[in-house]
Steps between C-alpha positions, in 0.01 A plus 500: 500500500822679596447793736801717587326654799445155650852384410730773636809275490483458123420868447801603709746249354406538133773682306380633166792738453781256421605486134464171310878450515507564876221247545687236301823562692312454829348180366841363403624566853235262633528225238880488513499480880233229525619293201213248522135578428171311507360433153123450520303337219139390464408133462232376259242490782574861597715427806817701558833321507820669618860387508834663584713590199807717450500732197818499297704815453661726418265796541547788263420847625157497336415129507183395678417176319573200721666196342502151645666182373281199577418138417251477212366176650379672819133581566558876496526491120159335463357766731659786305372360172152482654519856641803719435409753773746456786628675810853508636559633851812577702538573872813614684463407865797714607348824370130403454532615138272313261414497131212349303506449123178443307575392147474269205727196484652397169669166443800464270745226409705729281856368524656847498285612792581183692873544435480863615343413834650157568750447782672178613313518832169470313587143400441385858124551453481271198731206561653264244248223422773290340324458165744716304228757429381634835847585629406798715701745290384800299428276200261279697154509331340550841663842544274797434484870582203669663483876445261694721410822322348732761170677454534667841753488782430614854759515772570641844846623591609610846609860542616448859726252675381231738496732801326780312231263376442366850471852643251612234284192552509552877407868464215406269369247749499763776371799302260321268674644195584260218864398484677500163874442546539440128359572156249315285583530132324379187665444164230504235511325164545838334800581721660166417503614135604860572832433673681324211400786265628761746832314530541482122428873465786583738755318283 
């Protein structure tokens, strides 16, 4: 059971004052910088299986759904069909920023969605099988879109530079006070829905 008194780092770093839009903007900073995340699915026997995947852009100001273009013949699709609950995580080694998406994965082979997110570079992951059908282009029947619709997003974003973080950690080690050179933020499912409505109301 979580106990704030026994976890002073989390208590100190948690920022509950940021607006939903501020939280999403901070999240975008991390995802755009890292570019590649780890998509984790659950196998039929309950084991976790992760692989590196790059979400396709662009990112609108309020967008938090992650979209991946992938090969329908790969095992990840069987795993998603067995259990649609997934996690996608990002880590920026240069800043120590990280983000973790918990969500529901939805599979689509809608041609308009594929055309929207397809890029010539994506073809390299499919290859032309030489049978006139599986040509590795956007019309290849293997091409599918995975949309990860978040139920909760947690992330940590640095509020100090490299030197500042090092100093705070060192001071914490000497004084016994928890170091928190950044902020922990949570984007709830409700906040995911709130931001688009707020944006529309401003128009």
